[in-house]
N, C-alpha and C positions, 0 to 999 in steps of 0.2 A: 818480463819485468825483472830487472836485476835485483839482487839482494840489497844493494845500497838504496835503491829507490823504495823498495818495500820498507826498509828500516826507517827511511826519512818520512814516509807516509804514516807509519805507525807512531812515530814521535809527534807528528803534527796532530793526529787524532787524540793522542794521549794529552797533549797540551790543551786541547779544547775542553777536556773533561777533568783534568787535574785541578785541584783547588789552588787558586792563586790568592795568597794572603800577604798584602804589602805591610800589614801590621805585625811584624815579627817580634812578639813579646818574648822576653827571656823565660827560662824555665821557672825562675823564682817568682816572676809575675803571675805565671799560670797557676802555680801552687798556692800563692797568696789569695788569688781569686777563688780557688776551690775551697780553701780553708774558711774564707769569709762566707761563702755560700753555705757551707756546712753549718756554721754557727747561726747564720740568719734563718735558715729553714728550721732548725731545732727550736729556735725562739718562736717562730711563727706557728709551728704545730702546737706548741705548748699553749699559746694564746687561743688559737682557734678551737682546739679540742675541748676547751672549757666551756665553749658556747654552743658548738654544733656537734652533731653526730659525726662519726668517722667519714661518711660519704660527703657530707656538707663541708667538713673541715678540709678534706683532701681537694675538693673542687675549688674552694676559695684560695687555698694555699697554692694551687696550680698557677693562678694569675700572679700571685706574689713571688712564686718561683721564677717566673720570667723577669720580674723586677729585680730579683736577686742577681741574675746574670748581668743586668745592666749596671747595678750599683757596685758590684765587685769586679767585674771584668772590664767595664767601661766607666769608671767612677767620674771621669771628667766630661763625659758625653752630655750633649744638650738634653737628651731624653732621660738622663739619669739624675738630674738635679732635684732638690727637695720639692719645688713647686710642681713640676711635672709628675713626680712620684705621688705626692699627696693629692694634689688637685685632680690628676688624671684618674686615680682610683675612686676618690670620693664622688666626683661628678658622674663618673660612669656607673657607680653603685646607685646613685639617686635615679639616674635615667633607667637603669635596669629594673629597679623596684617599681618605678612608675609604669613602665611598659608591661611588666608582669601583672600589675593590678588592673590596668586599663585596656589591655588588648587581650581578647579572648583566645585567639589562636596562638599557642605557644611558639610556633614556628615563625609567624609574622612578628610576634613580640620579641623574639630573640634577635631576628635580623634588624628590626627597628632599633633595638637597644644598642647594638654595636654601631650601626650607622649614625645614630644621633650622638653617641659618645665621641665618635671620630670628629664630627663637625664641631661639637662643643669644645673639645680639647683644642682643636685648631684655633678657634676664635678666642679662647681664653689663654692661649699660649702655654698650655700644659700638656702637650702631646706626649703620651706615654703608652706605647703599644699594649702592655699588659692590662691597661684600663679596659680595653675591649673584652678581655677575658673576664674581668670583674663584672662588667655589664651582662655578659652572657651567663655567668654563674647566678646572678640575681634572678634570671628567668628560668633556667633549667636546673637550678640547684636542689629542687625537691621541696618537700613539705617543711623540712627543718629551716630552710632559708626563707620560704614564703611566709612562715609563721612569724618570723622576726619583723617583717614589714620594713619600715624605714629605720628601725633599730639596726638592721643589717649594715647600714652605712657607718654607724658608730662602732659597733662590735659585731663582726670581727674586722671590718675593712679599715676603719680609722686606726683601731688598736694595732692591727698588723702593720699598717703603714708607718706608724710612729716607732714601733719596735724595730722594723727593718731600717728606718732612718738612723736610729740611735746605734744599732749594731754596725751599720756601715761607717758611721763617724768614728766609733771606737776602734774597729778593726783596722781601718786605714790610717788612724792617727799616728802610729809610730813611724810611718813611712812618709817622709816629707814630700816625695814626688807623687804620691797618690792620695793625699789627704782629701777627705770628702766633707762638704761639697767643694766645688772647684775653687771657690774664693779662699779656702783654707790651705790650698796647696802652696808649698814653699816657692818663693821667688828665686829661681836660679838665674845666673847671668845670661844663660843661653835662651831664656824665655822672656828677656826684657822686651817690652813693647817697642815696636818700630814706630817712631814718631813721624811727623810730617816732613822731616828732612831726609827720610830714607828713600830708597829707590822707588818704592811703592808706598804712597801715603796711607795712613790708617783709614782716612775717610774713603779712599778708593776701595779698600777691602770691604768696608761696610756697605758701600754702594754696590759692589759686585754681589754680595750676599743678597741684597734686596732685589736684585734683578733676576735671581733664579726663582722660577715659579714652582718651587718644590721645597720640601723641608729637608734641610741638611743637618745631620746629627753631628755638628761640631760647634763648639762655643766660639765666640769672637776671639776670646783670649787664646785658645788653642790654635786658631787659624793664624793669628799673628805670630805665635811661637813657631809654628811650622815654617812660615815664611822666613822668620829670622834665622832659624837653623839652616834653611836651604841657602840663604845668602851667605852665612858664615862659611858653609862648606864649599861654596862655589868660588870664593875669592881668597887671595893671599894678600898679606899675611894675617890669617885669622888667629893663630895661637896667642899672639900678643894681647888681643882683645880679651880672649878667654882667661888670660892670667891677670886681667884687671889693669893693664897698662897699654899705652899707645905704642905703635911701632915707631921706628926711627925715620920713616919716610916723611919728608917735610911737606909733601904735596897734600892739598886738601882732598885729593881724589882717593887718599888712603881710606879703605873701608873701615878700618878700626877707628880712625879719627871721626869718620862720619857717623858711625854707630854711637860712639861716645857722645858726640854733640847732640844726636837725636834723643838721647835718654835724659838730657839735662832738662 
């Protein structure tokens, strides 16, 4: 085997294991996410430590720590929005407490709590992965958690959720491109919705999402924005549209003109 062949095979093996990340966020975005997570966890620990012992507080904040990653690293994701955050944690906490009280075997209770939380969040449109950890914490959190009973749902779960929601809104507020929740994000021209006159109609995008038999962590708004940016990038002359004026091409086939008409 020649050295070239060996080198080629090694590159192929490396590509199979090397991380592939199509979402190449800037360094500023990464550090903003980290700063938000730092502030969020500090606030959560302060709330939880006033109610639970250190072990119970750490266990509950673990699930909220996962929520922190979503709210500050993926603030516009479908899983990160307020209803999934609050509904996912609260419903999972209720289910977790119920399983802990009604099922004698803690192993079965823990598994049932997570499973029931998943299906409940699915049906009530508040799928939030950290909610599974909240349900688990209600079962295996120890005496400090068990003694709270259903009060565990209010404090610390609801209190932590509200604190995290407020922190996420305040930390992301100064940055118009990442304001939270997604409805508060600034409307840039590049994310203008593609209307029914565009190459792919808005209704077609909605239909495509409905046909996927799986949860996709992307909001309808972001999906439309991705499509619009791709169309802008693939056709000329795009810069005239981005500057807010139409190009000089008289044909109705001009993409700038079509996009401008679609936004009316």
